[in-house]
C-alpha positions as CSV (number, residue, x, y, z in Angstrom):
1,M,2.7,8.8,9.3
2,Y,3.3,5.1,9.8
3,Q,3.7,2.6,12.6
4,F,4.6,-1.1,13.0
5,I,1.4,-2.9,14.2
6,D,0.7,-6.6,14.3
7,G,3.6,-7.5,12.0
8,K,2.8,-4.8,9.4
9,L,3.8,-1.3,8.7
10,V,0.6,0.7,8.5
11,A,-0.3,4.3,7.8
12,T,-1.4,6.3,10.9
13,Q,-3.1,8.9,8.7
14,D,-4.2,9.3,5.1
15,I,-1.2,9.9,2.8
16,R,-1.7,11.4,-0.7
17,P,0.3,10.6,-3.9
18,G,3.5,12.6,-3.9
19,D,3.6,13.2,-0.2
20,S,7.0,12.8,1.4
21,V,7.3,10.5,4.3
22,E,10.1,11.2,6.8
23,F,12.3,8.4,8.2
24,S,15.5,8.1,10.1
25,F,18.7,6.5,8.8
26,L,22.5,6.6,9.1
27,P,25.3,5.5,6.6
28,A,26.1,1.8,7.0
29,A,29.7,0.6,7.2
30,S,28.8,-2.9,6.1
31,N,25.8,-5.3,5.6
32,G,23.7,-6.2,8.6
33,P,20.2,-6.0,10.0
34,Y,18.0,-3.2,8.5
35,V,20.7,-2.2,6.0
36,W,19.1,-0.8,2.8
37,F,21.1,-1.1,-0.5
38,D,19.9,1.2,-3.2
39,K,21.4,1.0,-6.7
40,N,21.5,4.8,-6.7
41,L,23.6,5.0,-3.5
42,K,27.3,4.9,-3.2
43,N,27.0,3.5,0.3
44,P,24.2,1.6,2.0
45,I,22.1,3.1,4.8
46,V,20.8,1.6,8.1
47,L,17.1,2.3,8.7
48,L,16.5,3.4,12.3
49,D,12.7,3.6,12.7
50,D,9.6,1.6,11.9
51,L,10.3,1.9,8.1
52,K,12.8,-0.9,8.6
53,H,9.7,-3.2,8.7
54,I,8.4,-2.3,5.3
55,L,7.3,-5.4,3.3
56,H,7.7,-6.1,-0.4
57,S,4.8,-5.8,-2.9
58,E,4.7,-6.0,-6.6
59,K,2.0,-3.3,-6.4
60,P,3.7,-0.9,-3.9
61,N,2.2,2.3,-2.6
62,L,5.5,3.9,-1.5
63,S,9.0,4.5,-3.2
64,I,12.3,4.9,-1.3
65,Y,15.0,6.9,-3.0
66,G,18.7,6.9,-2.5
67,D,18.8,10.6,-1.6
68,G,16.8,9.8,1.6
69,K,13.3,10.6,0.2
70,V,10.3,8.4,0.7
71,V,7.3,9.3,-1.4
72,A,3.8,7.9,-1.7
73,D,3.1,6.6,-5.2
74,K,-0.7,6.5,-4.6
75,D,-3.4,7.2,-2.0
76,I,-2.7,5.3,1.2
77,K,-5.6,5.3,3.6
78,K,-5.2,5.4,7.4
79,G,-4.8,1.7,8.6
80,E,-3.6,0.5,5.1
81,E,-0.4,-1.4,4.9
82,V,2.6,0.6,3.6
83,T,4.7,-1.4,1.0
84,C,7.5,-1.0,-1.5
85,D,8.9,-3.0,-4.3
86,Y,12.3,-4.4,-3.2
87,G,13.2,-5.1,-6.8
88,R,13.4,-1.5,-7.7
89,Y,16.4,-1.1,-5.3
90,Y,18.1,-4.4,-5.6
91,Q,21.8,-4.1,-6.4
92,R,23.5,-7.0,-8.1
93,N,27.2,-7.5,-7.4
């Protein structure tokens, strides 16, 4: 559904609002490259596929949830950059 091309994560097909997007992850023992901290998670996760390259946008088209779900918030056309709002997930210590 997405691929890292020319420094951007782009949709490889049209994605409709509410569509789930699959990705690979593992629990993380500590902070490091591609570790995702979600305020809804007890433990961080390490992103294992191209989703680790997702960029921030204040007008995102994708949401990442602590239960391992990634869902399109709006229509994403083939070739369009896939983004999320990092601020939704930021956990302050």
